[in-house]
DRENFIMI-254577 format. One record per residue (C-alpha): x, y, z. Coordinates in steps of 0.1 Angstrom, whole numbers, plus 5000, padded with zeros to 4 digits. Example, Ala and Ser with C-alpha at 12.3 -4.5 7.8 and 13.67 -1.06 7.14 Angstrom:
BEGIN
512349555078/513749895071/
This chain:
BEGIN
500050005000/501350354993/500550695006/501350994985/501851315004/500551554978/499251894990/495651784984/496551444999/495951124981/482949635059/480349635053/477949375066/474849355045/471849145052/470548915025/467649155021/469949445013/472149224990/469149134970/468049494968/471349614954/471049774920/473249884892/473050264888/474250394854/475050754844/476150864810/478151184813/479151394783/481351664797/480851984776/481152354778/478052564786/477552924796/476653004832/476053314853/475053194887/475653524906/473953734879/477053934873/479053774845/478453514818/481353264815/482252934800/481552654825/482052284825/478652114823/477351764819/475051664790/474752034781/473552134815/474852314846/474652274875/475751924869/473551634882/473851474916/474951114917/472450914938/472950564950/472050324979/474550125000/475449804981/474749954946/477149914917/477650254901/478750284865/479550624851/480450644814/482450964809/483051114774/485251424773/483751664748/485451974761/487651994730/490552184747/490852024781/491651684795/489651574826/488751304850/486351244880/487251184916/484451054940/485451244971/485251045003/484450704987/487050444999/487150254966/488249954986/489249694959/488849944931/491550204936/491850254899/488350414900/489450694925/489950944896/492951124910/494851194877/498551124881/498050904911/495350644902/494750714865/495750894833/493851194821/490751154799/491951324768/489551534746/487351314725/488151014747/486050814771/486450634804/484150394823/484050424861/482650104877/482650054914/480449924943/479550164971/479449995005/479450315027/476550545034/476650925036/477251255020/479951294994/480651484962/482451434929/484651664910/487451694884/490851604899/492951764871/495052084875/492652274897/489852234872/486752174892/486052544901/485152584865/481952394873/482752024872/481651944908/478451814923/476851614951/477151234956/474651094980/474550734993/471250645010/471350395039/468350165047/470050085080/470750445091/470550495128/468450805121/466050625098/462450735106/463651045125/463051285096/460451345069/462451465040/466051525028/467551845014/470851854996/472552195000/475952284985/478052584994/480652714971/482753004960/482653134925/485153294901/484353494870/487753404855/488553054844/491052844862/493952834837/494253214838/493853224876/496452954881/498853124858/498653444878/498753254911/501853044903/503853334890/506953534900/504653834901/502953674931/505953574952/503953564985/501453314970/498353524975/495353304965/492753434940/489853584959/486453454948/483953684932/480853544949/479453274972/476653034961/474052804975/473252514951/475152704924/472853004926/471853284949/468653374967/467753014970/464252924983/463752595002/460052515007/459352355041/456152255060/455552335096/456152075123/458351855101/461951735105/464351765075/467751605070/470051865054/473151735036/475552035035/478552005012/481252265006/482152214969/484152534968/487752584956/489252804984/486752965008/485652805040/482252935050/480252995081/476652855079/473552915100/469752915098/468053195116/465653085143/466552715140/468952485157/470852215138/471351865152/474551725135/474251355128/476951285102/480251435092/482151325060/480251005058/480550905095/477450895116/477751095149/475851115181/473251385176/474951715185/473452065186/474852345166/473752695159/476552775134/478852545114/482252625099/482752415068/485952405048/486152305012/485551935007/483951895041/480351765046/477851785075/474351625077/472051775103/468451755114/466252075114/462752065129/460552335115/458252565136/454552525139/453752845120/453252965085/453553345090/457353395087/460153285065/463653255078/467053345063/469653085056/473153235055/476653145043/479553375048/483053325033/485853335059/487653655049/490553565071/491653345042/492053635018/495353825017/493354135006/489654175006/488654344973/486554654974/482854574968/483154204976/480054054991/481253755011/477753645019/475053425002/471553415014/468653175010/465353125028/463352855045/459952925029/457052855052/454753085033/455553184996/453353495000/455253625030/458253855029/461853735026/463453895056/467054025053/469453825074/470253965108/473754105111/475853915135/478554065157/480953765156/481153415142/480953145168/480652805152/480352475171/483552265176/483451965153/486351815172/483851725200/481751515177/481451145188/481050875161/477850685165/479650345162/481750425193/485050335176/487750375203/491050545200/493850365182/496050355213/499350295195/500550375161/502750125142/504050395120/504350775124/504751015095/505551385102/504751625075/506051985078/504052225057/505552545044/505152775014/508252884995/509653004962/511352794936/513752894908/510953034887/510053284914/506553144920/505253034954/504552664960/503552444989/505952195004/505851895026/509251825042/510852055017/509451864987/506852024964/504751754947/505351694910/503051454891/504951144880/505051054843/503350724852/500350734876/501550614910/499050324911/500250194878/503850184892/502650004923/500949734901/503849684877/507149694897/506849364916/508849354949/510249704942/506749844948/507549874985/510450104978/509250464978/511950564954/510050384926/507350654927/509750944923/511351164950/508951454941/505851254948/506951234985/505550874988/505450645018/504850265017/502750105044/501949755056/498349645054/496349685087/499149895104/497850185124/499350495108/499850835125/500251155106/501551455124/501051765103/502852085113/501852395094/504452675092/502052895073/499753175086/496853045066/494152785073/494352475051/492052175048/493651835041/491851525027/493051165029/491850945000/490550605007/490050635044/488450825073/490850905101/490650965138/491351325146/493251305179/494851645181/493951975165/495752275181/494752635183/496252905161/499952985166/500552665186/503552575166/504852225159/503451925177/505351815209/504551455217/503351395252/501551725258/498051615248/495351395261/493751215233/489951165231/488850805240/486450805211/487851045185/485951225159/486451075125/486251235091/488251255058/488951625056/490451825084/491552185087/494852285102/494852625119/497452905112/501052815123/499652515142/499252135139/497051835139/497551465145/495451195129/495450815130/493950565106/494150195098/495850105065/493149865054/492749975018/495649834999/496449924963/497649564955/497649224972/499649064986/501249345005/504449285024/
């Protein structure tokens, strides 16, 4: 098994009844250019599917076989699809991370994704090619669960995406970002924030009912604060992991993270209530004049009633996701078999541009996807050198408990995602805490698990996971 330390890091027990109910769900996706203007400010070329944008949600049930036939009709761009949060246990070649698990889908070419989903929850899918997905190629992926511990406790589901939006296309933005004219690496600031790829979203509700909201940040850069005026949220899932029901009045959601929560509506039909998202402006090196960091929608109890303006808040006070307790009660992995320390920094290379580094190595895509090397190099597959020094790879033994210590030497906030696993989050330090010092922390007995975690400025986190998703068998 290998672990590639790129900057955006790369059991199901079913009853016979569930097995017999498993279906094959097929999607035919022709990826094309369309024109979109979701914030009403600027028409721009956008990556759509089958001539439409927003792109469709992928919907499945635990145990289903999912087939997605992708045809790249973009003409001028290669592409690929990653199914964010799916373990792909047994099908790592379907993960969609170009340069790691597959080659690009060239213009005019096709690729068939074929995998079985044995995990419930809230996920999303997106292009995993050269920062491409903010051009529109990202959408929800929902896996329903007949055995959910919250089955029967809500009346309807609502899928709600948050995202940032750019008027310029990614190639031009990336060229300006990775440029000697931007030596400090200031990230492009979004032009707008969106709900379900639009603004002024209305969500019709009925009084006295309970709704399961599946909230997904499909944005490129901006984390967002999220809240619903006059309503509490009961968090029941995070990144595909069921949690004990936990009350929240406000959620901080970084790109790629997901939360599911229950909302019980009021027994009235007189008033509608604002739903608010607000981009975290601390992430922006400079806030442009005229930027509106907020997006507003409404819970519509009465379509004939007014849409109240959101109430201005004095400070953001989101609930602490670190305190979430997984519903399955999985206990702390007490001892790690293997510990990896990743020191994150930003720095300049010879071209004058600013790059991200782990342990003084800035990731460079290999000429041959990493998985292909793992499957074709025999006994040498356990030698990290096979994958190239600039892929910063580590080889692991199956079922080892692996600890990753991430020390951030950067004043920004950064989310990190581990492909193929959820992990136990056992330490997440406050801002300016510096590097991790072993022995100074008390670990939670039942740690929160997820697949995407944010490190705070000049701080650190520590995660542990079981290496139970090998790229090839046997593994030494």
